[in-house]
TORKOL-4160 file (C-alpha; in steps of 0.2 Angstrom, whole numbers, padded with zeros to 4 digits, m for minus):
381
<pt num="1" X="0093" Y="0231" Z="0606"/>
<pt num="2" X="0099" Y="0228" Z="0591"/>
<pt num="3" X="0109" Y="0239" Z="0577"/>
<pt num="4" X="0127" Y="0238" Z="0587"/>
<pt num="5" X="0136" Y="0241" Z="0572"/>
<pt num="6" X="0152" Y="0234" Z="0571"/>
<pt num="7" X="0169" Y="0247" Z="0569"/>
<pt num="8" X="0171" Y="0246" Z="0551"/>
<pt num="9" X="0155" Y="0253" Z="0544"/>
<pt num="10" X="0150" Y="0264" Z="0558"/>
<pt num="11" X="0167" Y="0276" Z="0551"/>
<pt num="12" X="0160" Y="0272" Z="0534"/>
<pt num="13" X="0148" Y="0287" Z="0534"/>
<pt num="14" X="0160" Y="0301" Z="0542"/>
<pt num="15" X="0166" Y="0317" Z="0537"/>
<pt num="16" X="0181" Y="0314" Z="0526"/>
<pt num="17" X="0195" Y="0326" Z="0529"/>
<pt num="18" X="0194" Y="0335" Z="0511"/>
<pt num="19" X="0175" Y="0338" Z="0516"/>
<pt num="20" X="0180" Y="0351" Z="0529"/>
<pt num="21" X="0184" Y="0362" Z="0516"/>
<pt num="22" X="0164" Y="0365" Z="0514"/>
<pt num="23" X="0162" Y="0372" Z="0533"/>
<pt num="24" X="0169" Y="0389" Z="0521"/>
<pt num="25" X="0163" Y="0384" Z="0505"/>
<pt num="26" X="0147" Y="0373" Z="0506"/>
<pt num="27" X="0147" Y="0371" Z="0488"/>
<pt num="28" X="0164" Y="0367" Z="0482"/>
<pt num="29" X="0161" Y="0351" Z="0478"/>
<pt num="30" X="0144" Y="0353" Z="0470"/>
<pt num="31" X="0126" Y="0356" Z="0473"/>
<pt num="32" X="0117" Y="0340" Z="0479"/>
<pt num="33" X="0100" Y="0350" Z="0473"/>
<pt num="34" X="0106" Y="0353" Z="0457"/>
<pt num="35" X="0097" Y="0350" Z="0441"/>
<pt num="36" X="0111" Y="0347" Z="0431"/>
<pt num="37" X="0117" Y="0329" Z="0434"/>
<pt num="38" X="0137" Y="0336" Z="0432"/>
<pt num="39" X="0132" Y="0350" Z="0445"/>
<pt num="40" X="0128" Y="0338" Z="0458"/>
<pt num="41" X="0139" Y="0335" Z="0475"/>
<pt num="42" X="0151" Y="0321" Z="0471"/>
<pt num="43" X="0165" Y="0322" Z="0482"/>
<pt num="44" X="0157" Y="0307" Z="0494"/>
<pt num="45" X="0143" Y="0294" Z="0492"/>
<pt num="46" X="0138" Y="0299" Z="0510"/>
<pt num="47" X="0121" Y="0309" Z="0509"/>
<pt num="48" X="0125" Y="0328" Z="0510"/>
<pt num="49" X="0112" Y="0328" Z="0521"/>
<pt num="50" X="0124" Y="0318" Z="0534"/>
<pt num="51" X="0140" Y="0328" Z="0535"/>
<pt num="52" X="0135" Y="0344" Z="0530"/>
<pt num="53" X="0140" Y="0358" Z="0543"/>
<pt num="54" X="0139" Y="0375" Z="0537"/>
<pt num="55" X="0136" Y="0389" Z="0548"/>
<pt num="56" X="0140" Y="0403" Z="0538"/>
<pt num="57" X="0155" Y="0413" Z="0536"/>
<pt num="58" X="0154" Y="0426" Z="0550"/>
<pt num="59" X="0151" Y="0413" Z="0563"/>
<pt num="60" X="0166" Y="0406" Z="0560"/>
<pt num="61" X="0176" Y="0423" Z="0559"/>
<pt num="62" X="0169" Y="0428" Z="0575"/>
<pt num="63" X="0173" Y="0412" Z="0583"/>
<pt num="64" X="0192" Y="0416" Z="0580"/>
<pt num="65" X="0189" Y="0433" Z="0588"/>
<pt num="66" X="0180" Y="0426" Z="0604"/>
<pt num="67" X="0198" Y="0424" Z="0611"/>
<pt num="68" X="0202" Y="0443" Z="0612"/>
<pt num="69" X="0209" Y="0446" Z="0627"/>
<pt num="70" X="0195" Y="0451" Z="0641"/>
<pt num="71" X="0194" Y="0448" Z="0658"/>
<pt num="72" X="0177" Y="0440" Z="0662"/>
<pt num="73" X="0169" Y="0433" Z="0679"/>
<pt num="74" X="0174" Y="0413" Z="0680"/>
<pt num="75" X="0154" Y="0408" Z="0674"/>
<pt num="76" X="0153" Y="0417" Z="0657"/>
<pt num="77" X="0172" Y="0410" Z="0653"/>
<pt num="78" X="0172" Y="0393" Z="0657"/>
<pt num="79" X="0154" Y="0395" Z="0651"/>
<pt num="80" X="0162" Y="0399" Z="0632"/>
<pt num="81" X="0179" Y="0385" Z="0637"/>
<pt num="82" X="0164" Y="0371" Z="0638"/>
<pt num="83" X="0154" Y="0376" Z="0622"/>
<pt num="84" X="0172" Y="0379" Z="0614"/>
<pt num="85" X="0177" Y="0360" Z="0617"/>
<pt num="86" X="0159" Y="0355" Z="0611"/>
<pt num="87" X="0162" Y="0364" Z="0593"/>
<pt num="88" X="0180" Y="0356" Z="0593"/>
<pt num="89" X="0176" Y="0339" Z="0598"/>
<pt num="90" X="0160" Y="0338" Z="0589"/>
<pt num="91" X="0169" Y="0339" Z="0572"/>
<pt num="92" X="0184" Y="0329" Z="0578"/>
<pt num="93" X="0174" Y="0314" Z="0581"/>
<pt num="94" X="0163" Y="0317" Z="0565"/>
<pt num="95" X="0178" Y="0314" Z="0555"/>
<pt num="96" X="0175" Y="0297" Z="0559"/>
<pt num="97" X="0190" Y="0283" Z="0552"/>
<pt num="98" X="0198" Y="0299" Z="0547"/>
<pt num="99" X="0202" Y="0303" Z="0567"/>
<pt num="100" X="0213" Y="0290" Z="0576"/>
<pt num="101" X="0204" Y="0292" Z="0593"/>
<pt num="102" X="0187" Y="0287" Z="0587"/>
<pt num="103" X="0190" Y="0268" Z="0592"/>
<pt num="104" X="0190" Y="0276" Z="0609"/>
<pt num="105" X="0174" Y="0283" Z="0610"/>
<pt num="106" X="0168" Y="0264" Z="0601"/>
<pt num="107" X="0175" Y="0255" Z="0613"/>
<pt num="108" X="0178" Y="0265" Z="0630"/>
<pt num="109" X="0159" Y="0274" Z="0631"/>
<pt num="110" X="0144" Y="0262" Z="0634"/>
<pt num="111" X="0131" Y="0264" Z="0620"/>
<pt num="112" X="0141" Y="0272" Z="0608"/>
<pt num="113" X="0145" Y="0258" Z="0596"/>
<pt num="114" X="0124" Y="0260" Z="0593"/>
<pt num="115" X="0129" Y="0275" Z="0582"/>
<pt num="116" X="0130" Y="0274" Z="0563"/>
<pt num="117" X="0134" Y="0290" Z="0556"/>
<pt num="118" X="0149" Y="0299" Z="0565"/>
<pt num="119" X="0146" Y="0313" Z="0551"/>
<pt num="120" X="0131" Y="0320" Z="0562"/>
<pt num="121" X="0141" Y="0327" Z="0577"/>
<pt num="122" X="0144" Y="0340" Z="0566"/>
<pt num="123" X="0129" Y="0345" Z="0574"/>
<pt num="124" X="0138" Y="0349" Z="0592"/>
<pt num="125" X="0149" Y="0357" Z="0580"/>
<pt num="126" X="0136" Y="0371" Z="0574"/>
<pt num="127" X="0130" Y="0373" Z="0594"/>
<pt num="128" X="0146" Y="0374" Z="0600"/>
<pt num="129" X="0148" Y="0388" Z="0584"/>
<pt num="130" X="0132" Y="0397" Z="0587"/>
<pt num="131" X="0136" Y="0402" Z="0606"/>
<pt num="132" X="0154" Y="0405" Z="0604"/>
<pt num="133" X="0152" Y="0416" Z="0590"/>
<pt num="134" X="0139" Y="0426" Z="0600"/>
<pt num="135" X="0153" Y="0429" Z="0615"/>
<pt num="136" X="0164" Y="0435" Z="0601"/>
<pt num="137" X="0152" Y="0448" Z="0592"/>
<pt num="138" X="0151" Y="0454" Z="0613"/>
<pt num="139" X="0168" Y="0454" Z="0616"/>
<pt num="140" X="0171" Y="0464" Z="0600"/>
<pt num="141" X="0156" Y="0477" Z="0604"/>
<pt num="142" X="0164" Y="0478" Z="0622"/>
<pt num="143" X="0183" Y="0481" Z="0618"/>
<pt num="144" X="0192" Y="0497" Z="0611"/>
<pt num="145" X="0199" Y="0496" Z="0593"/>
<pt num="146" X="0217" Y="0497" Z="0599"/>
<pt num="147" X="0215" Y="0484" Z="0610"/>
<pt num="148" X="0206" Y="0473" Z="0594"/>
<pt num="149" X="0222" Y="0476" Z="0584"/>
<pt num="150" X="0234" Y="0473" Z="0594"/>
<pt num="151" X="0226" Y="0456" Z="0600"/>
<pt num="152" X="0232" Y="0440" Z="0594"/>
<pt num="153" X="0217" Y="0434" Z="0591"/>
<pt num="154" X="0214" Y="0447" Z="0578"/>
<pt num="155" X="0230" Y="0444" Z="0569"/>
<pt num="156" X="0225" Y="0425" Z="0569"/>
<pt num="157" X="0208" Y="0429" Z="0560"/>
<pt num="158" X="0220" Y="0440" Z="0550"/>
<pt num="159" X="0229" Y="0427" Z="0543"/>
<pt num="160" X="0216" Y="0415" Z="0540"/>
<pt num="161" X="0206" Y="0427" Z="0528"/>
<pt num="162" X="0221" Y="0430" Z="0518"/>
<pt num="163" X="0225" Y="0413" Z="0516"/>
<pt num="164" X="0206" Y="0410" Z="0510"/>
<pt num="165" X="0210" Y="0421" Z="0497"/>
<pt num="166" X="0229" Y="0414" Z="0495"/>
<pt num="167" X="0221" Y="0398" Z="0491"/>
<pt num="168" X="0208" Y="0406" Z="0479"/>
<pt num="169" X="0221" Y="0413" Z="0470"/>
<pt num="170" X="0231" Y="0396" Z="0468"/>
<pt num="171" X="0215" Y="0388" Z="0464"/>
<pt num="172" X="0210" Y="0398" Z="0449"/>
<pt num="173" X="0229" Y="0397" Z="0443"/>
<pt num="174" X="0229" Y="0379" Z="0442"/>
<pt num="175" X="0215" Y="0373" Z="0432"/>
<pt num="176" X="0226" Y="0362" Z="0421"/>
<pt num="177" X="0231" Y="0352" Z="0434"/>
<pt num="178" X="0215" Y="0350" Z="0443"/>
<pt num="179" X="0205" Y="0344" Z="0429"/>
<pt num="180" X="0219" Y="0329" Z="0426"/>
<pt num="181" X="0215" Y="0325" Z="0445"/>
<pt num="182" X="0197" Y="0325" Z="0444"/>
<pt num="183" X="0198" Y="0314" Z="0430"/>
<pt num="184" X="0209" Y="0302" Z="0440"/>
<pt num="185" X="0200" Y="0304" Z="0454"/>
<pt num="186" X="0183" Y="0298" Z="0444"/>
<pt num="187" X="0193" Y="0284" Z="0436"/>
<pt num="188" X="0201" Y="0276" Z="0453"/>
<pt num="189" X="0181" Y="0277" Z="0461"/>
<pt num="190" X="0174" Y="0268" Z="0445"/>
<pt num="191" X="0187" Y="0255" Z="0446"/>
<pt num="192" X="0183" Y="0253" Z="0466"/>
<pt num="193" X="0165" Y="0254" Z="0465"/>
<pt num="194" X="0163" Y="0240" Z="0451"/>
<pt num="195" X="0179" Y="0230" Z="0458"/>
<pt num="196" X="0186" Y="0232" Z="0438"/>
<pt num="197" X="0205" Y="0230" Z="0446"/>
<pt num="198" X="0209" Y="0225" Z="0426"/>
<pt num="199" X="0199" Y="0237" Z="0418"/>
<pt num="200" X="0210" Y="0249" Z="0406"/>
<pt num="201" X="0211" Y="0267" Z="0415"/>
<pt num="202" X="0211" Y="0274" Z="0396"/>
<pt num="203" X="0196" Y="0267" Z="0390"/>
<pt num="204" X="0185" Y="0272" Z="0407"/>
<pt num="205" X="0194" Y="0291" Z="0401"/>
<pt num="206" X="0188" Y="0290" Z="0386"/>
<pt num="207" X="0170" Y="0288" Z="0391"/>
<pt num="208" X="0172" Y="0302" Z="0405"/>
<pt num="209" X="0166" Y="0319" Z="0396"/>
<pt num="210" X="0178" Y="0333" Z="0398"/>
<pt num="211" X="0164" Y="0345" Z="0403"/>
<pt num="212" X="0160" Y="0334" Z="0418"/>
<pt num="213" X="0179" Y="0339" Z="0424"/>
<pt num="214" X="0177" Y="0359" Z="0420"/>
<pt num="215" X="0159" Y="0358" Z="0426"/>
<pt num="216" X="0166" Y="0352" Z="0445"/>
<pt num="217" X="0181" Y="0363" Z="0443"/>
<pt num="218" X="0170" Y="0379" Z="0441"/>
<pt num="219" X="0159" Y="0377" Z="0457"/>
<pt num="220" X="0174" Y="0376" Z="0466"/>
<pt num="221" X="0182" Y="0391" Z="0459"/>
<pt num="222" X="0165" Y="0401" Z="0460"/>
<pt num="223" X="0162" Y="0393" Z="0479"/>
<pt num="224" X="0179" Y="0400" Z="0484"/>
<pt num="225" X="0176" Y="0417" Z="0476"/>
<pt num="226" X="0158" Y="0418" Z="0486"/>
<pt num="227" X="0168" Y="0413" Z="0502"/>
<pt num="228" X="0181" Y="0427" Z="0498"/>
<pt num="229" X="0167" Y="0440" Z="0498"/>
<pt num="230" X="0158" Y="0435" Z="0510"/>
<pt num="231" X="0175" Y="0435" Z="0522"/>
<pt num="232" X="0178" Y="0453" Z="0515"/>
<pt num="233" X="0159" Y="0455" Z="0521"/>
<pt num="234" X="0160" Y="0450" Z="0537"/>
<pt num="235" X="0176" Y="0460" Z="0540"/>
<pt num="236" X="0169" Y="0476" Z="0534"/>
<pt num="237" X="0153" Y="0474" Z="0544"/>
<pt num="238" X="0162" Y="0470" Z="0562"/>
<pt num="239" X="0171" Y="0487" Z="0555"/>
<pt num="240" X="0155" Y="0496" Z="0553"/>
<pt num="241" X="0149" Y="0490" Z="0569"/>
<pt num="242" X="0164" Y="0494" Z="0578"/>
<pt num="243" X="0161" Y="0514" Z="0570"/>
<pt num="244" X="0144" Y="0515" Z="0575"/>
<pt num="245" X="0136" Y="0516" Z="0592"/>
<pt num="246" X="0117" Y="0514" Z="0588"/>
<pt num="247" X="0108" Y="0502" Z="0598"/>
<pt num="248" X="0101" Y="0491" Z="0584"/>
<pt num="249" X="0117" Y="0491" Z="0575"/>
<pt num="250" X="0118" Y="0470" Z="0578"/>
<pt num="251" X="0105" Y="0470" Z="0564"/>
<pt num="252" X="0118" Y="0472" Z="0550"/>
<pt num="253" X="0128" Y="0457" Z="0554"/>
<pt num="254" X="0114" Y="0448" Z="0559"/>
<pt num="255" X="0107" Y="0453" Z="0542"/>
<pt num="256" X="0122" Y="0447" Z="0534"/>
<pt num="257" X="0121" Y="0430" Z="0542"/>
<pt num="258" X="0102" Y="0426" Z="0537"/>
<pt num="259" X="0108" Y="0431" Z="0518"/>
<pt num="260" X="0122" Y="0419" Z="0518"/>
<pt num="261" X="0111" Y="0403" Z="0528"/>
<pt num="262" X="0095" Y="0408" Z="0517"/>
<pt num="263" X="0107" Y="0408" Z="0500"/>
<pt num="264" X="0113" Y="0390" Z="0509"/>
<pt num="265" X="0097" Y="0381" Z="0513"/>
<pt num="266" X="0084" Y="0389" Z="0502"/>
<pt num="267" X="0086" Y="0374" Z="0490"/>
<pt num="268" X="0083" Y="0363" Z="0503"/>
<pt num="269" X="0067" Y="0368" Z="0509"/>
<pt num="270" X="0054" Y="0369" Z="0496"/>
<pt num="271" X="0039" Y="0381" Z="0499"/>
<pt num="272" X="0022" Y="0374" Z="0495"/>
<pt num="273" X="0005" Y="0374" Z="0500"/>
<pt num="274" X="m0001" Y="0364" Z="0514"/>
<pt num="275" X="m0012" Y="0356" Z="0501"/>
<pt num="276" X="0002" Y="0354" Z="0489"/>
<pt num="277" X="0013" Y="0345" Z="0503"/>
<pt num="278" X="0000" Y="0332" Z="0511"/>
<pt num="279" X="m0004" Y="0328" Z="0492"/>
<pt num="280" X="0014" Y="0323" Z="0487"/>
<pt num="281" X="0020" Y="0316" Z="0505"/>
<pt num="282" X="0001" Y="0309" Z="0513"/>
<pt num="283" X="m0009" Y="0307" Z="0499"/>
<pt num="284" X="m0027" Y="0301" Z="0504"/>
<pt num="285" X="m0024" Y="0285" Z="0490"/>
<pt num="286" X="m0037" Y="0272" Z="0486"/>
<pt num="287" X="m0024" Y="0261" Z="0495"/>
<pt num="288" X="m0023" Y="0272" Z="0511"/>
<pt num="289" X="m0043" Y="0272" Z="0511"/>
<pt num="290" X="m0045" Y="0253" Z="0507"/>
<pt num="291" X="m0032" Y="0251" Z="0523"/>
<pt num="292" X="m0042" Y="0263" Z="0535"/>
<pt num="293" X="m0057" Y="0254" Z="0531"/>
<pt num="294" X="m0051" Y="0235" Z="0531"/>
<pt num="295" X="m0036" Y="0235" Z="0541"/>
<pt num="296" X="m0040" Y="0242" Z="0559"/>
<pt num="297" X="m0037" Y="0229" Z="0570"/>
<pt num="298" X="m0023" Y="0219" Z="0560"/>
<pt num="299" X="m0006" Y="0224" Z="0554"/>
<pt num="300" X="0001" Y="0228" Z="0537"/>
<pt num="301" X="0017" Y="0218" Z="0529"/>
<pt num="302" X="0025" Y="0231" Z="0515"/>
<pt num="303" X="0038" Y="0221" Z="0508"/>
<pt num="304" X="0055" Y="0227" Z="0501"/>
<pt num="305" X="0051" Y="0230" Z="0486"/>
<pt num="306" X="0035" Y="0241" Z="0490"/>
<pt num="307" X="0046" Y="0251" Z="0501"/>
<pt num="308" X="0060" Y="0255" Z="0488"/>
<pt num="309" X="0061" Y="0261" Z="0470"/>
<pt num="310" X="0049" Y="0261" Z="0458"/>
<pt num="311" X="0038" Y="0254" Z="0473"/>
<pt num="312" X="0038" Y="0272" Z="0480"/>
<pt num="313" X="0035" Y="0281" Z="0465"/>
<pt num="314" X="0017" Y="0276" Z="0463"/>
<pt num="315" X="0012" Y="0275" Z="0482"/>
<pt num="316" X="0024" Y="0286" Z="0491"/>
<pt num="317" X="0012" Y="0284" Z="0507"/>
<pt num="318" X="0020" Y="0268" Z="0507"/>
<pt num="319" X="0038" Y="0277" Z="0513"/>
<pt num="320" X="0044" Y="0267" Z="0529"/>
<pt num="321" X="0033" Y="0276" Z="0545"/>
<pt num="322" X="0021" Y="0286" Z="0535"/>
<pt num="323" X="0007" Y="0273" Z="0536"/>
<pt num="324" X="0008" Y="0279" Z="0554"/>
<pt num="325" X="0001" Y="0296" Z="0550"/>
<pt num="326" X="m0016" Y="0285" Z="0545"/>
<pt num="327" X="m0016" Y="0276" Z="0560"/>
<pt num="328" X="m0013" Y="0260" Z="0550"/>
<pt num="329" X="m0003" Y="0248" Z="0558"/>
<pt num="330" X="0015" Y="0238" Z="0549"/>
<pt num="331" X="0026" Y="0226" Z="0555"/>
<pt num="332" X="0040" Y="0237" Z="0550"/>
<pt num="333" X="0048" Y="0255" Z="0552"/>
<pt num="334" X="0064" Y="0264" Z="0550"/>
<pt num="335" X="0070" Y="0262" Z="0567"/>
<pt num="336" X="0083" Y="0266" Z="0576"/>
<pt num="337" X="0080" Y="0254" Z="0592"/>
<pt num="338" X="0075" Y="0237" Z="0588"/>
<pt num="339" X="0074" Y="0224" Z="0598"/>
<pt num="340" X="0086" Y="0210" Z="0598"/>
<pt num="341" X="0073" Y="0198" Z="0599"/>
<pt num="342" X="0062" Y="0204" Z="0587"/>
<pt num="343" X="0078" Y="0205" Z="0573"/>
<pt num="344" X="0082" Y="0185" Z="0577"/>
<pt num="345" X="0063" Y="0183" Z="0574"/>
<pt num="346" X="0064" Y="0192" Z="0559"/>
<pt num="347" X="0081" Y="0181" Z="0554"/>
<pt num="348" X="0073" Y="0164" Z="0559"/>
<pt num="349" X="0056" Y="0168" Z="0548"/>
<pt num="350" X="0069" Y="0167" Z="0530"/>
<pt num="351" X="0084" Y="0155" Z="0536"/>
<pt num="352" X="0096" Y="0168" Z="0543"/>
<pt num="353" X="0110" Y="0167" Z="0557"/>
<pt num="354" X="0100" Y="0174" Z="0573"/>
<pt num="355" X="0114" Y="0188" Z="0574"/>
<pt num="356" X="0112" Y="0196" Z="0555"/>
<pt num="357" X="0114" Y="0212" Z="0553"/>
<pt num="358" X="0094" Y="0219" Z="0549"/>
<pt num="359" X="0097" Y="0236" Z="0547"/>
<pt num="360" X="0084" Y="0249" Z="0553"/>
<pt num="361" X="0071" Y="0243" Z="0542"/>
<pt num="362" X="0070" Y="0224" Z="0545"/>
<pt num="363" X="0072" Y="0214" Z="0527"/>
<pt num="364" X="0056" Y="0205" Z="0520"/>
<pt num="365" X="0060" Y="0202" Z="0502"/>
<pt num="366" X="0046" Y="0189" Z="0502"/>
<pt num="367" X="0031" Y="0184" Z="0510"/>
<pt num="368" X="0032" Y="0173" Z="0525"/>
<pt num="369" X="0025" Y="0158" Z="0525"/>
<pt num="370" X="0007" Y="0159" Z="0535"/>
<pt num="371" X="0008" Y="0153" Z="0553"/>
<pt num="372" X="0022" Y="0167" Z="0555"/>
<pt num="373" X="0009" Y="0180" Z="0545"/>
<pt num="374" X="m0004" Y="0175" Z="0559"/>
<pt num="375" X="0009" Y="0178" Z="0572"/>
<pt num="376" X="0010" Y="0193" Z="0569"/>
<pt num="377" X="m0005" Y="0198" Z="0565"/>
<pt num="378" X="m0005" Y="0202" Z="0546"/>
<pt num="379" X="m0017" Y="0204" Z="0537"/>
<pt num="380" X="m0014" Y="0212" Z="0519"/>
<pt num="381" X="0003" Y="0213" Z="0512"/>
């Protein structure tokens, strides 16, 4: 197969060290679905959906409390350690280039070099966190209050909670310094992005409005305050669960977590009727009807400008892989597994080196010559 990604490219789409703050305050760097441009997620160019690992505040607290002292049989104990290692390893290696051990996986584990987004490993962190937090809640319910109060796990959880409060206080008191940092950060990123190494920093700064950094700072502070409130609410919920012995008491922390995650996720899940959803993503356009009636037994080739913007604004049904829904065969798609021979064939069509990178879409900037179209059984472009 093709798509063997060089280590340099594979380590680009990873979780930055400073991005770990979003595990506690998911919108610390802005909201990726905000309507206002100034409020959009800005910390990295990597898509937020690729590197988001927020699973709620309460599970993080319960993860620490899962180390409360309790004698368990061997299987349950080692099961917990297994999932804790899954969570820790997933988070550790999702750091990509910010993890000095990442090359060990790249060169030492067969097949690893075909993965291109280390940040997606955060899914393993969420899996491990889910299991370990459930184990932590079980221990919290089983142990007596005195044992919990004297346990080192409880003290560490309390220290981390107070650390978050202290961090938020420092954030609130450091507004001028943070505004200056945010401005310099954006200036540096502008210079790097446009390779304007000799640009005048003062001239760039004048084009950056003050309200941009005010808005970003407000997101930082507001997100931290919400995280503090959720930590306090989580502690209070656990205390109530300890004091009350009703069989349905587990519904209380479950409700807190549900509200937390719904507040986080509702912006990513638009609610539409089935008809509206089909009309937006799989419209029965005149183009689709024409291809369904005339392209059976043949393939369709969508050039690069058809599957990119502004082409997709007029024909969203041409987005890679969507024509499969209409049972229309195409030459290309967004495929993580592309045969190396097919890649070399496309490179030969356009005179590229045999092993030139084609990405997951293959590149067709212009129509190939007729004999290549006949070889691929293409009837319409």
